Backbone of each chain as ProteinMPNN parsed JSONL, in Angstrom:
{"seq_chain_A": "MVVTATRKEADLDDDDQLRCAEPVYSEDGVDLTLIRWMLSLTPAERLDVLEGFAESMAEIRARNVTA", "coords_chain_A": {"N_chain_A": [[52.756, 105.406, 49.498], [53.65, 103.969, 52.444], [56.566, 103.112, 53.882], [57.636, 101.114, 56.309], [60.387, 100.826, 58.235], [61.53, 97.976, 59.513], [63.092, 95.982, 61.953], [64.835, 93.078, 61.227], [64.181, 89.828, 62.377], [66.503, 88.396, 62.82], [68.377, 90.477, 63.203], [67.489, 91.553, 65.596], [68.085, 89.414, 67.245], [70.893, 89.482, 67.088], [71.406, 91.947, 68.321], [70.428, 91.41, 70.822], [72.267, 89.527, 71.569], [74.506, 91.074, 71.897], [74.071, 92.33, 74.262], [75.309, 91.73, 77.353], [74.811, 88.871, 79.396], [75.978, 88.731, 81.81], [77.168, 91.197, 84.148], [79.164, 93.925, 82.913], [80.751, 95.826, 84.147], [81.75, 96.197, 87.547], [80.09, 97.398, 90.524], [81.813, 99.191, 91.633], [83.25, 100.067, 89.519], [85.096, 98.377, 88.252], [86.456, 96.692, 85.471], [84.982, 93.893, 84.52], [85.211, 92.189, 82.419], [87.88, 92.055, 81.724], [88.913, 90.72, 83.901], [87.662, 88.245, 83.637], [88.798, 87.44, 81.269], [91.55, 87.212, 81.971], [91.309, 85.168, 83.865], [90.65, 83.115, 82.233], [92.98, 82.3, 81.185], [95.982, 80.268, 81.376], [98.297, 79.984, 84.178], [100.895, 80.325, 83.098], [100.333, 81.655, 80.707], [99.245, 83.957, 81.766], [101.507, 85.063, 82.939], [102.902, 85.692, 80.632], [101.334, 87.803, 79.686], [101.771, 89.75, 81.692], [104.529, 90.06, 81.369], [104.601, 91.058, 78.807], [103.494, 93.62, 79.076], [105.364, 94.839, 80.829], [107.664, 94.682, 79.272], [106.942, 96.217, 77.054], [106.632, 98.731, 78.223], [109.251, 99.203, 79.049], [110.575, 99.319, 76.58], [109.335, 101.522, 75.391], [110.044, 103.546, 77.148], [112.824, 103.484, 76.798], [113.024, 104.36, 74.18], [112.301, 106.957, 74.452], [114.056, 108.321, 76.019], [115.531, 111.23, 77.16], [118.292, 113.334, 76.449]], "CA_chain_A": [[53.038, 104.141, 50.178], [54.489, 104.166, 53.628], [57.451, 101.957, 54.161], [58.09, 101.118, 57.703], [61.595, 100.02, 58.409], [61.466, 97.133, 60.708], [64.301, 95.197, 62.156], [64.613, 91.67, 60.997], [64.271, 89.029, 63.586], [67.908, 88.032, 63.012], [69.072, 91.629, 63.786], [67.129, 91.639, 67.008], [68.842, 88.388, 67.957], [72.268, 89.956, 67.204], [71.448, 92.995, 69.338], [70.251, 90.776, 72.129], [73.501, 88.835, 71.927], [75.475, 92.068, 72.326], [73.829, 92.668, 75.659], [75.858, 90.625, 78.124], [73.997, 88.351, 80.477], [76.694, 89.072, 83.035], [77.535, 92.614, 84.148], [80.461, 94.259, 82.329], [81.48, 96.553, 85.186], [81.256, 96.046, 88.911], [79.516, 98.649, 91.04], [82.902, 100.135, 91.914], [83.878, 100.487, 88.273], [86.108, 97.45, 87.752], [86.098, 96.028, 84.214], [84.917, 92.466, 84.825], [85.577, 91.414, 81.227], [89.316, 91.811, 81.788], [89.129, 89.679, 84.909], [87.248, 86.948, 83.073], [89.803, 87.089, 80.26], [92.743, 86.737, 82.674], [91.005, 83.885, 84.509], [90.554, 82.072, 81.2], [94.345, 81.948, 80.796], [96.767, 79.474, 82.325], [99.285, 80.833, 84.854], [101.983, 80.65, 82.175], [99.824, 82.681, 79.792], [99.111, 85.213, 82.528], [102.852, 85.627, 83.062], [103.194, 86.308, 79.331], [100.634, 89.103, 79.64], [102.504, 90.678, 82.559], [105.82, 90.314, 80.755], [104.386, 91.904, 77.632], [103.33, 95.004, 79.512], [106.629, 95.349, 81.355], [108.594, 94.824, 78.156], [106.497, 97.357, 76.251], [106.944, 99.971, 78.948], [110.703, 99.379, 79.021], [110.955, 99.735, 75.223], [108.846, 102.885, 75.152], [110.896, 104.451, 77.93], [114.152, 103.528, 76.184], [112.914, 105.167, 72.958], [111.991, 108.351, 74.768], [115.032, 108.876, 76.96], [116.048, 112.497, 76.647], [119.675, 113.561, 76.865]], "C_chain_A": [[53.969, 104.436, 51.328], [55.295, 102.91, 53.853], [57.931, 102.079, 55.599], [59.315, 100.227, 57.812], [61.452, 99.209, 59.691], [62.754, 96.33, 60.804], [63.956, 93.748, 61.934], [64.794, 90.928, 62.319], [65.724, 88.666, 63.881], [68.675, 89.182, 63.645], [68.766, 91.743, 65.267], [67.901, 90.599, 67.803], [70.28, 88.856, 68.144], [72.366, 91.012, 68.296], [71.317, 92.388, 70.735], [71.549, 90.102, 72.56], [74.548, 89.82, 72.423], [75.269, 92.463, 73.78], [74.262, 91.478, 76.497], [74.886, 90.183, 79.203], [74.644, 88.699, 81.809], [77.055, 90.555, 82.977], [78.94, 92.814, 83.589], [81.341, 94.954, 83.365], [80.877, 96.228, 86.545], [80.733, 97.398, 89.372], [80.605, 99.674, 91.343], [83.772, 100.384, 90.683], [84.944, 99.563, 87.713], [85.596, 96.76, 86.487], [86.144, 94.517, 84.43], [85.315, 91.623, 83.612], [87.075, 91.12, 81.213], [89.645, 90.719, 82.802], [88.799, 88.317, 84.309], [88.259, 86.492, 82.019], [91.057, 86.523, 80.942], [92.494, 85.368, 83.284], [90.875, 82.762, 83.489], [91.939, 81.587, 80.767], [94.98, 81.029, 81.823], [97.728, 80.418, 83.047], [100.434, 81.233, 83.946], [101.554, 81.748, 81.2], [99.659, 84.015, 80.506], [100.473, 85.866, 82.7], [103.26, 86.295, 81.757], [102.546, 87.682, 79.227], [101.385, 90.136, 80.466], [103.829, 91.064, 81.931], [105.659, 91.272, 79.564], [104.234, 93.352, 78.005], [104.661, 95.583, 79.956], [107.621, 95.601, 80.235], [108.228, 96.046, 77.309], [106.858, 98.668, 76.93], [108.439, 100.247, 78.886], [111.148, 99.886, 77.65], [110.537, 101.167, 74.953], [109.707, 103.88, 75.91], [112.264, 104.592, 77.29], [114.123, 104.411, 74.932], [112.801, 106.649, 73.273], [112.906, 108.938, 75.829], [115.587, 110.165, 76.355], [117.433, 112.722, 77.223], [119.739, 114.577, 78.004]], "O_chain_A": [[54.987, 105.106, 51.152], [54.765, 101.808, 53.992], [58.556, 103.063, 55.995], [59.269, 99.032, 57.516], [61.276, 99.743, 60.786], [63.405, 96.053, 59.796], [62.925, 93.255, 62.391], [65.482, 91.384, 63.233], [66.137, 88.629, 65.04], [69.52, 88.957, 64.511], [69.65, 91.995, 66.086], [68.328, 90.873, 68.925], [70.851, 88.667, 69.218], [73.293, 90.986, 69.106], [71.991, 92.791, 71.682], [71.899, 90.095, 73.741], [75.383, 89.475, 73.259], [76.212, 92.888, 74.448], [73.703, 90.385, 76.401], [74.225, 91.002, 79.841], [73.96, 88.931, 82.806], [77.229, 91.111, 81.893], [79.809, 91.962, 83.774], [82.542, 94.693, 83.443], [79.673, 96.014, 86.68], [80.91, 98.411, 88.696], [80.356, 100.879, 91.315], [84.901, 100.859, 90.802], [85.64, 99.943, 86.771], [84.454, 96.303, 86.435], [87.223, 93.931, 84.512], [85.712, 90.467, 83.765], [87.497, 90.062, 80.746], [90.539, 89.901, 82.586], [89.56, 87.36, 84.455], [88.539, 85.3, 81.894], [91.566, 85.478, 80.538], [93.364, 84.498, 83.233], [90.979, 81.587, 83.841], [92.057, 80.583, 80.065], [94.58, 81.005, 82.987], [97.954, 81.536, 82.583], [100.905, 82.369, 84.014], [102.327, 82.66, 80.906], [99.902, 85.073, 79.927], [100.588, 87.089, 82.617], [103.895, 87.35, 81.771], [103.163, 88.621, 78.725], [101.615, 91.257, 80.013], [104.22, 92.232, 81.947], [106.475, 92.169, 79.353], [104.778, 94.23, 77.334], [105.051, 96.67, 79.53], [108.335, 96.604, 80.238], [109.101, 96.811, 76.898], [107.334, 99.602, 76.284], [108.854, 101.39, 78.694], [111.995, 100.775, 77.559], [111.289, 101.94, 74.357], [110.06, 104.934, 75.381], [112.815, 105.692, 77.24], [115.085, 105.127, 74.655], [113.163, 107.496, 72.455], [112.57, 109.937, 76.464], [116.045, 110.194, 75.213], [117.709, 112.34, 78.36], [120.825, 114.896, 78.486]]}, "seq_chain_B": "MPATSQRRFAAILVELRRHNVDFIVVGGVAAGLEGAPVNTLDLDVVHSREPDNLARLLTALESLEATYRTHPGQRLKPDASHLASPGHQLLMTRFGPLDVLGTIGRSRDYKALLTHTVELELADDLRVRVLNLETLIAVKEEVGGEKDVAMLPVLRRTLEEKRRR", "coords_chain_B": {"N_chain_B": [[122.255, 98.348, 82.299], [119.005, 97.108, 82.26], [118.004, 94.147, 80.49], [115.995, 94.221, 77.565], [113.178, 93.107, 75.618], [112.861, 90.397, 76.383], [111.824, 87.754, 78.526], [111.493, 89.019, 81.392], [110.623, 88.774, 84.092], [110.287, 86.012, 84.244], [112.923, 85.22, 83.803], [114.261, 86.105, 86.106], [112.918, 84.599, 88.044], [113.604, 82.012, 87.235], [116.33, 82.034, 87.775], [116.381, 82.346, 90.558], [115.148, 79.942, 91.311], [116.96, 78.166, 90.238], [119.048, 78.382, 91.98], [117.978, 77.242, 94.155], [116.507, 78.796, 95.949], [114.309, 79.584, 98.581], [111.287, 81.094, 98.285], [108.487, 83.354, 98.023], [106.277, 84.529, 95.63], [104.94, 87.73, 95.558], [102.879, 90.709, 95.626], [102.339, 92.71, 92.64], [102.915, 90.942, 90.479], [102.179, 88.49, 91.582], [99.451, 88.976, 91.95], [98.649, 89.247, 89.286], [99.3, 86.674, 88.318], [97.463, 85.25, 89.739], [95.239, 85.929, 88.43], [94.288, 88.544, 88.321], [93.701, 91.482, 86.45], [96.164, 93.307, 86.26], [98.88, 95.675, 86.11], [102.4, 95.741, 86.302], [105.757, 96.702, 87.09], [107.798, 95.643, 88.499], [109.216, 92.771, 90.19], [108.149, 91.232, 93.079], [109.247, 89.508, 95.917], [108.937, 87.466, 98.839], [111.281, 86.216, 101.004], [112.617, 83.24, 102.559], [114.167, 83.562, 105.682], [115.92, 81.843, 106.824], [119.233, 80.824, 107.706], [120.651, 79.176, 105.801], [119.159, 79.556, 103.509], [119.494, 82.264, 103.107], [122.134, 82.356, 102.307], [121.98, 80.991, 99.873], [120.296, 82.716, 98.515], [121.862, 85.024, 98.397], [123.852, 84.16, 96.65], [122.322, 83.764, 94.361], [121.504, 86.404, 93.906], [123.919, 87.572, 93.36], [124.519, 86.332, 90.963], [122.458, 87.43, 89.49], [123.365, 89.947, 89.336], [122.58, 91.902, 91.15], [121.926, 95.07, 92.478], [121.449, 97.843, 94.724], [118.742, 99.778, 93.817], [118.12, 102.084, 94.941], [120.379, 103.477, 95.171], [121.57, 104.34, 92.589], [123.979, 104.983, 91.121], [126.009, 103.832, 92.546], [126.233, 101.116, 92.754], [125.723, 99.342, 94.948], [125.708, 96.367, 96.829], [123.48, 93.943, 98.288], [123.939, 92.455, 101.542], [124.274, 89.628, 103.807], [123.254, 90.481, 106.271], [121.491, 92.482, 105.566], [119.572, 91.01, 104.141], [118.666, 89.373, 106.136], [117.098, 90.962, 107.639], [113.797, 92.286, 108.515], [113.095, 94.065, 106.618], [112.694, 95.81, 103.391], [114.386, 95.169, 100.438], [115.277, 96.961, 97.795], [116.006, 96.29, 94.67], [117.988, 96.307, 91.63], [118.286, 94.211, 88.947], [120.088, 92.348, 86.374], [118.04, 91.724, 84.774], [116.009, 93.398, 85.431], [113.847, 95.234, 87.776], [113.79, 94.006, 91.111], [112.262, 93.275, 94.094], [113.171, 92.344, 97.227], [111.831, 91.021, 99.973], [111.679, 91.022, 103.472], [109.551, 90.916, 105.233], [105.994, 91.425, 104.904], [103.0, 93.489, 104.972], [101.411, 93.189, 108.128], [103.993, 92.504, 109.479], [104.333, 89.948, 108.31], [106.061, 87.119, 107.643], [108.06, 84.825, 105.621], [107.562, 82.229, 106.683], [105.075, 82.586, 107.914], [103.505, 83.203, 105.769], [103.568, 81.027, 104.084], [101.62, 78.978, 104.236], [99.587, 80.159, 102.948], [99.79, 80.081, 100.235], [99.875, 79.236, 96.708], [101.019, 76.751, 94.448], [102.298, 77.367, 91.345], [102.603, 76.454, 87.935], [104.773, 77.777, 85.694], [106.294, 77.402, 83.502], [108.018, 74.818, 81.659], [109.728, 72.967, 84.027], [109.629, 75.122, 85.809], [108.262, 75.93, 88.601], [106.58, 77.84, 90.953], [106.015, 79.304, 94.186], [103.207, 81.164, 94.999], [101.646, 83.924, 96.476], [98.341, 83.63, 97.659], [95.227, 85.004, 96.391], [93.381, 85.823, 98.309], [94.992, 86.393, 100.527], [96.736, 88.271, 99.481], [94.96, 90.394, 99.226], [94.309, 90.786, 101.934], [96.782, 91.603, 102.95], [97.2, 93.989, 101.555], [95.107, 95.456, 102.652], [96.017, 95.632, 105.239], [98.353, 97.167, 104.94], [97.362, 99.534, 103.8], [98.016, 101.868, 102.38], [97.666, 104.519, 99.903], [98.238, 103.602, 97.315], [97.964, 100.857, 97.614], [95.338, 100.588, 98.496], [94.052, 101.503, 96.239], [94.242, 99.395, 94.496], [92.632, 97.494, 95.518], [89.809, 97.176, 94.735], [89.894, 95.843, 92.164], [91.231, 93.512, 92.826], [89.499, 92.347, 94.677], [87.189, 91.962, 93.129], [88.201, 90.168, 91.303], [88.651, 87.969, 92.933], [86.034, 87.345, 93.612], [85.041, 86.583, 91.086], [86.641, 84.368, 90.615], [85.74, 82.638, 92.567], [83.246, 82.125, 91.682], [83.624, 80.394, 89.667]], "CA_chain_B": [[120.902, 98.583, 81.756], [118.288, 95.824, 82.205], [117.729, 93.665, 79.146], [114.61, 94.306, 77.104], [112.832, 92.081, 74.631], [112.958, 89.05, 76.905], [110.877, 87.533, 79.6], [112.345, 89.454, 82.511], [110.187, 88.168, 85.349], [110.606, 84.583, 84.175], [114.381, 85.052, 83.918], [114.61, 86.261, 87.524], [112.373, 83.441, 88.768], [114.433, 80.851, 86.875], [117.612, 82.153, 88.473], [116.136, 82.062, 91.977], [114.886, 78.501, 91.428], [118.202, 77.455, 89.91], [119.876, 78.417, 93.18], [117.188, 76.619, 95.221], [116.079, 79.792, 96.928], [112.923, 79.49, 99.06], [110.678, 82.421, 98.21], [107.074, 83.416, 97.64], [105.974, 85.685, 94.788], [103.864, 88.558, 96.12], [102.76, 91.958, 94.873], [101.618, 92.787, 91.38], [103.071, 89.717, 89.689], [101.321, 87.474, 92.215], [98.063, 89.309, 91.635], [98.428, 88.886, 87.893], [99.318, 85.218, 88.172], [96.212, 84.771, 90.322], [94.156, 86.251, 87.514], [93.862, 89.941, 88.349], [94.228, 92.236, 85.311], [96.955, 94.425, 86.781], [100.17, 95.896, 85.472], [103.466, 96.009, 87.255], [107.074, 96.753, 86.468], [108.796, 94.959, 89.311], [108.893, 91.479, 90.78], [108.285, 91.248, 94.537], [109.276, 88.192, 96.554], [109.285, 87.342, 100.259], [112.208, 85.08, 101.071], [112.887, 82.638, 103.858], [115.357, 84.161, 106.291], [116.795, 80.814, 107.398], [120.613, 81.126, 107.281], [121.048, 78.481, 104.568], [118.487, 80.186, 102.38], [120.115, 83.569, 102.873], [123.358, 82.108, 101.533], [121.578, 80.662, 98.498], [119.751, 83.943, 97.927], [122.995, 85.907, 98.08], [124.479, 83.63, 95.442], [121.409, 84.067, 93.247], [121.533, 87.84, 93.648], [125.206, 87.829, 92.71], [124.325, 85.887, 89.583], [121.547, 88.398, 88.854], [124.038, 91.25, 89.353], [121.632, 92.763, 91.849], [122.428, 96.183, 93.284], [120.36, 98.673, 95.226], [118.336, 100.824, 92.876], [118.008, 103.32, 95.712], [121.678, 104.157, 95.01], [121.834, 103.851, 91.23], [125.326, 105.121, 90.588], [127.018, 103.302, 93.454], [126.294, 99.653, 92.611], [125.808, 98.725, 96.272], [125.106, 95.031, 96.834], [122.969, 93.525, 99.601], [124.685, 91.391, 102.2], [123.425, 88.725, 104.601], [122.539, 91.208, 107.336], [120.351, 93.149, 104.935], [118.545, 90.027, 103.783], [118.143, 88.79, 107.375], [116.2, 91.928, 108.281], [112.409, 92.229, 108.031], [112.873, 95.184, 105.705], [112.55, 95.636, 101.946], [115.587, 95.468, 99.649], [114.81, 97.35, 96.456], [117.171, 95.982, 93.861], [117.922, 96.263, 90.171], [119.075, 93.091, 88.451], [120.354, 92.482, 84.938], [116.766, 91.502, 84.1], [115.022, 94.383, 85.824], [113.664, 95.464, 89.214], [113.426, 92.906, 91.998], [112.146, 93.66, 95.503], [113.343, 91.19, 98.104], [111.144, 91.516, 101.156], [111.759, 90.153, 104.65], [108.172, 90.788, 105.71], [105.014, 92.316, 104.286], [101.815, 93.685, 105.801], [101.686, 93.25, 109.576], [105.155, 91.668, 109.813], [104.154, 88.564, 107.851], [107.274, 86.648, 106.992], [107.93, 83.667, 104.744], [106.924, 81.117, 107.393], [103.67, 82.914, 108.165], [102.783, 83.295, 104.496], [103.691, 79.814, 103.278], [100.358, 78.22, 104.189], [98.621, 80.937, 102.164], [100.322, 80.155, 98.876], [99.572, 78.192, 95.741], [102.166, 76.485, 93.592], [101.874, 77.523, 89.953], [103.586, 76.056, 86.928], [104.891, 78.901, 84.762], [107.003, 76.924, 82.318], [108.631, 73.519, 81.94], [110.753, 73.075, 85.077], [109.53, 76.345, 86.603], [107.097, 75.99, 89.48], [106.884, 78.806, 92.011], [104.99, 79.546, 95.209], [102.614, 82.489, 94.802], [100.694, 84.263, 97.538], [96.991, 83.558, 97.108], [94.54, 86.287, 96.219], [92.774, 86.23, 99.58], [96.009, 86.958, 101.416], [97.182, 89.518, 98.842], [93.984, 91.408, 99.611], [94.463, 91.049, 103.369], [98.02, 92.373, 103.151], [96.95, 95.355, 101.067], [94.256, 96.115, 103.65], [96.873, 95.919, 106.407], [99.259, 98.26, 104.608], [96.434, 100.662, 103.788], [98.462, 103.06, 101.661], [96.808, 104.888, 98.762], [98.52, 102.725, 96.175], [97.428, 99.533, 97.905], [93.881, 100.707, 98.536], [93.576, 101.693, 94.864], [94.212, 98.115, 93.786], [91.723, 96.55, 96.19], [88.596, 96.788, 93.998], [90.109, 94.855, 91.109], [91.583, 92.246, 93.468], [88.286, 91.77, 95.285], [86.292, 91.482, 92.065], [88.831, 88.973, 90.744], [88.389, 86.88, 93.871], [84.616, 86.974, 93.449], [84.889, 85.857, 89.826], [87.285, 83.051, 90.776], [84.906, 81.788, 93.423], [82.044, 81.773, 90.928], [83.928, 79.402, 88.64]], "C_chain_B": [[120.192, 97.217, 81.645], [117.988, 95.44, 80.759], [116.26, 93.874, 78.81], [114.376, 93.167, 76.13], [113.132, 90.685, 75.137], [112.034, 88.966, 78.108], [111.595, 87.773, 80.926], [111.927, 88.797, 83.813], [110.553, 86.685, 85.346], [112.099, 84.358, 84.381], [114.83, 85.162, 85.375], [114.137, 85.033, 88.315], [113.198, 82.18, 88.484], [115.737, 80.876, 87.669], [117.457, 81.849, 89.963], [115.914, 80.563, 92.183], [116.167, 77.697, 91.177], [119.125, 77.38, 91.127], [119.129, 77.891, 94.398], [116.811, 77.593, 96.33], [114.618, 79.522, 97.298], [112.329, 80.896, 99.078], [109.21, 82.275, 97.808], [106.892, 84.667, 96.772], [104.782, 86.42, 95.391], [103.682, 89.769, 95.206], [102.01, 91.813, 93.556], [101.738, 91.536, 90.524], [102.215, 88.603, 90.274], [99.859, 87.724, 91.872], [97.737, 88.918, 90.196], [98.402, 87.385, 87.676], [98.056, 84.586, 88.743], [94.988, 85.203, 89.511], [93.686, 87.683, 87.518], [94.486, 90.692, 87.178], [94.954, 93.495, 85.787], [98.233, 94.542, 85.988], [101.217, 96.181, 86.533], [104.8, 95.986, 86.534], [108.125, 96.001, 87.264], [108.269, 93.64, 89.851], [109.153, 91.57, 92.279], [108.289, 89.812, 95.06], [109.542, 88.354, 98.044], [110.121, 86.084, 100.387], [112.267, 84.517, 102.484], [114.183, 83.227, 104.401], [116.152, 83.134, 107.106], [118.199, 81.033, 106.873], [121.018, 80.447, 105.982], [120.414, 79.147, 103.354], [119.075, 81.562, 102.086], [121.386, 83.396, 102.038], [123.013, 81.811, 100.076], [121.05, 81.908, 97.784], [120.871, 84.905, 97.542], [123.69, 85.457, 96.798], [123.621, 83.947, 94.216], [121.466, 85.543, 92.884], [122.845, 88.252, 92.988], [125.106, 87.473, 91.23], [123.433, 86.865, 88.818], [122.155, 89.796, 88.77], [123.162, 92.302, 90.036], [122.349, 93.822, 92.676], [121.231, 97.014, 93.726], [120.003, 99.737, 94.204], [118.048, 102.138, 93.599], [119.298, 104.128, 95.621], [122.221, 103.81, 93.632], [123.275, 103.957, 90.765], [126.368, 104.346, 91.363], [127.161, 101.788, 93.403], [126.512, 98.971, 93.967], [125.056, 97.391, 96.268], [124.554, 94.712, 98.218], [123.903, 92.472, 100.203], [123.747, 90.595, 103.102], [122.644, 89.473, 105.672], [121.348, 91.967, 106.767], [119.213, 92.16, 104.698], [117.946, 89.362, 105.017], [117.144, 89.715, 108.061], [114.779, 91.757, 107.771], [112.119, 93.267, 106.947], [112.832, 94.788, 104.237], [113.829, 96.06, 101.239], [115.143, 95.722, 98.208], [115.986, 97.287, 95.51], [116.892, 96.14, 92.377], [118.82, 95.119, 89.737], [119.34, 93.286, 86.966], [119.092, 92.228, 84.134], [115.703, 92.516, 84.492], [114.848, 94.454, 87.325], [113.195, 94.229, 89.975], [113.394, 93.432, 93.422], [112.196, 92.391, 96.347], [112.905, 91.619, 99.497], [111.249, 90.517, 102.31], [110.381, 89.881, 105.226], [107.295, 91.715, 104.89], [103.811, 92.462, 105.211], [102.192, 93.838, 107.266], [102.762, 92.223, 109.924], [104.974, 90.203, 109.436], [105.413, 88.145, 107.11], [106.985, 85.387, 106.19], [107.178, 82.527, 105.432], [105.433, 81.36, 107.566], [102.865, 82.885, 106.873], [102.681, 81.953, 103.774], [102.386, 79.03, 103.162], [99.289, 78.941, 103.372], [99.085, 81.092, 100.717], [99.756, 79.039, 98.011], [100.837, 77.981, 94.917], [101.682, 76.508, 92.143], [102.997, 77.101, 89.02], [103.622, 77.153, 85.86], [105.599, 78.517, 83.477], [107.481, 75.513, 82.66], [109.735, 73.75, 82.973], [110.726, 74.41, 85.808], [108.202, 76.357, 87.35], [107.465, 76.903, 90.631], [105.701, 78.904, 92.968], [104.524, 80.99, 95.061], [101.611, 82.739, 95.923], [99.279, 84.272, 96.961], [96.278, 84.907, 97.188], [93.93, 86.772, 97.535], [93.795, 86.934, 100.468], [96.623, 88.216, 100.812], [96.253, 90.659, 99.25], [94.159, 91.778, 101.084], [95.706, 91.903, 103.637], [97.831, 93.817, 102.697], [96.09, 96.124, 102.068], [95.075, 96.489, 104.888], [97.778, 97.115, 106.144], [98.483, 99.569, 104.523], [96.893, 101.911, 103.079], [97.571, 103.315, 100.452], [96.988, 103.93, 97.597], [97.89, 101.349, 96.401], [95.91, 99.558, 97.899], [93.321, 100.83, 97.121], [93.447, 100.373, 94.13], [93.14, 97.178, 94.347], [90.476, 96.204, 95.38], [88.839, 95.709, 92.956], [90.502, 93.509, 91.725], [90.344, 91.569, 94.045], [87.347, 91.212, 94.221], [86.876, 90.226, 91.408], [88.556, 87.769, 91.637], [86.94, 86.412, 93.75], [84.425, 86.138, 92.192], [85.505, 84.459, 89.934], [86.377, 82.113, 91.551], [83.64, 81.344, 92.695], [82.313, 80.616, 89.965], [83.883, 77.987, 89.21]], "O_chain_B": [[120.709, 96.292, 81.018], [117.748, 96.302, 79.914], [115.39, 93.722, 79.667], [115.271, 92.367, 75.857], [113.622, 89.857, 74.37], [111.54, 89.969, 78.623], [112.211, 86.874, 81.499], [112.775, 88.314, 84.564], [111.07, 86.168, 86.336], [112.496, 83.41, 85.059], [115.684, 84.397, 85.822], [114.869, 84.501, 89.149], [113.455, 81.381, 89.385], [116.185, 79.845, 88.172], [118.3, 81.176, 90.556], [116.44, 79.984, 93.134], [116.415, 76.681, 91.826], [119.888, 76.426, 91.278], [119.575, 78.063, 95.532], [116.803, 77.236, 97.509], [113.791, 79.262, 96.424], [112.806, 81.775, 99.796], [108.767, 81.231, 97.329], [107.32, 85.753, 97.162], [103.752, 85.818, 95.696], [104.276, 89.832, 94.13], [101.172, 90.928, 93.383], [100.761, 91.114, 89.906], [101.59, 87.85, 89.529], [99.121, 86.796, 91.543], [96.689, 88.334, 89.921], [97.567, 86.881, 86.926], [97.626, 83.523, 88.295], [93.852, 84.884, 89.86], [92.76, 88.02, 86.779], [95.685, 90.554, 86.933], [94.418, 94.601, 85.719], [98.623, 93.615, 85.277], [100.921, 96.803, 87.553], [104.954, 95.335, 85.501], [109.221, 95.748, 86.764], [107.062, 93.42, 89.957], [110.247, 91.941, 92.702], [107.438, 89.003, 94.689], [110.271, 89.252, 98.465], [109.719, 85.012, 99.935], [112.006, 85.214, 103.465], [115.167, 83.373, 103.675], [116.953, 83.499, 107.966], [118.362, 81.393, 105.707], [121.663, 81.071, 105.14], [121.046, 79.286, 102.307], [119.142, 81.972, 100.927], [121.669, 84.21, 101.16], [123.666, 82.31, 99.159], [121.323, 82.123, 96.603], [120.825, 85.527, 96.481], [124.068, 86.281, 95.965], [124.133, 84.346, 93.17], [121.476, 85.9, 91.706], [122.878, 89.165, 92.162], [125.556, 88.223, 90.364], [123.64, 87.095, 87.627], [121.553, 90.714, 88.212], [123.026, 93.43, 89.562], [123.249, 93.522, 93.461], [120.14, 96.9, 93.168], [120.861, 100.509, 93.776], [117.771, 103.161, 92.974], [119.319, 105.314, 95.949], [123.205, 103.081, 93.509], [123.746, 103.064, 90.06], [127.5, 104.206, 90.9], [128.114, 101.237, 93.955], [127.391, 98.12, 94.104], [123.931, 97.294, 95.776], [125.105, 95.168, 99.22], [124.56, 91.712, 99.491], [122.548, 90.87, 103.146], [121.493, 89.135, 105.95], [120.311, 92.079, 107.421], [118.054, 92.433, 105.01], [116.832, 88.84, 104.955], [116.424, 89.293, 108.966], [114.565, 91.155, 106.718], [111.006, 93.326, 106.425], [112.922, 93.613, 103.883], [114.302, 97.182, 101.422], [114.696, 94.814, 97.507], [116.869, 98.144, 95.551], [115.748, 96.111, 91.925], [119.989, 95.065, 90.12], [118.88, 94.257, 86.366], [119.068, 92.489, 82.931], [114.602, 92.497, 83.941], [115.595, 93.822, 88.073], [112.309, 93.504, 89.523], [114.387, 93.974, 93.907], [111.371, 91.49, 96.196], [113.533, 92.475, 100.121], [110.953, 89.332, 102.155], [110.078, 88.767, 105.652], [107.775, 92.661, 104.264], [103.622, 91.659, 106.124], [103.158, 94.522, 107.606], [102.49, 91.213, 110.573], [105.416, 89.316, 110.165], [105.783, 88.731, 106.093], [105.843, 84.939, 106.086], [106.272, 81.931, 104.849], [104.623, 80.45, 107.387], [101.674, 82.576, 106.887], [101.796, 81.767, 102.939], [102.084, 78.479, 102.103], [98.211, 78.396, 103.133], [98.808, 82.098, 100.064], [99.233, 78.042, 98.509], [101.623, 78.906, 94.713], [100.777, 75.765, 91.765], [104.174, 77.354, 89.276], [102.616, 77.42, 85.203], [105.512, 79.229, 82.477], [107.365, 75.067, 83.801], [110.577, 74.632, 82.801], [111.743, 74.795, 86.385], [107.165, 76.739, 86.808], [108.535, 76.763, 91.224], [104.556, 78.628, 92.61], [105.333, 81.916, 95.004], [100.823, 81.86, 96.269], [99.041, 84.851, 95.901], [96.666, 85.806, 97.934], [93.954, 87.964, 97.842], [93.49, 87.954, 101.086], [96.994, 89.133, 101.545], [96.708, 91.754, 99.579], [94.155, 92.958, 101.433], [95.671, 92.818, 104.46], [98.254, 94.751, 103.378], [96.321, 97.31, 102.305], [94.85, 97.532, 105.502], [97.954, 97.972, 107.009], [98.886, 100.582, 105.094], [96.219, 102.937, 103.164], [96.817, 102.44, 100.028], [96.018, 103.501, 96.972], [97.346, 100.752, 95.472], [95.269, 98.656, 97.359], [92.238, 100.32, 96.835], [92.62, 100.248, 93.227], [92.788, 96.183, 93.713], [90.104, 95.032, 95.333], [88.068, 94.753, 92.87], [90.134, 92.464, 91.188], [90.17, 90.358, 93.912], [86.779, 90.132, 94.383], [86.134, 89.329, 91.005], [88.264, 86.679, 91.147], [86.666, 85.212, 93.782], [83.739, 85.116, 92.213], [84.957, 83.488, 89.411], [86.263, 80.932, 91.222], [83.036, 80.327, 93.038], [81.39, 79.945, 89.503], [84.114, 77.021, 88.483]]}, "name": "protein", "num_of_chains": 2, "seq": "MVVTATRKEADLDDDDQLRCAEPVYSEDGVDLTLIRWMLSLTPAERLDVLEGFAESMAEIRARNVTAMPATSQRRFAAILVELRRHNVDFIVVGGVAAGLEGAPVNTLDLDVVHSREPDNLARLLTALESLEATYRTHPGQRLKPDASHLASPGHQLLMTRFGPLDVLGTIGRSRDYKALLTHTVELELADDLRVRVLNLETLIAVKEEVGGEKDVAMLPVLRRTLEEKRRR"}
């Protein structure tokens, strides 16, 4: 008996959903998903993102200061 | 040593607003506030060089304990003549790095930039003028340095995405 593994219709739908309708990267290599994420935030939320990075960098540098 | 574990950019902006300083946020923070996924460690502002505003800015900088980070051990403070110049004052405040800029790009000062700004609400009682993305891109193109050119793709793509919305 030959069993042919076939993908269920639901799996094919999931795979199709994983393929974005919009491009993920621009032609010059910019990650467009990050842009769309930032644009979905309010200005106050965007400031939080910037602050989080700056704060993280400051903490990491402080931890790794060599005498 | 600048404070960590707090909202450093917001703290500087609050202090400038508290002293009624006229300024425009530019640079990396402006790009991020306009939606570009960028990282930056310093806050850049272009200030009005009207005499009254220079006095208010000096008071704000005193409150921020701002000294030149180009001379870290000497704790040199900017004075009115420095702030009246078109040049860039690279400062360290108690909340972190702050660049106070007389002009950017092709000698664009506060007056020239003001019509190219948006007012953004960043918190209760904190609204600031931010240079719009189109003009941020134009300034970077004018400066043309490697660092500025490197940021152009992400700024341009952000502008495209904004216009699509």
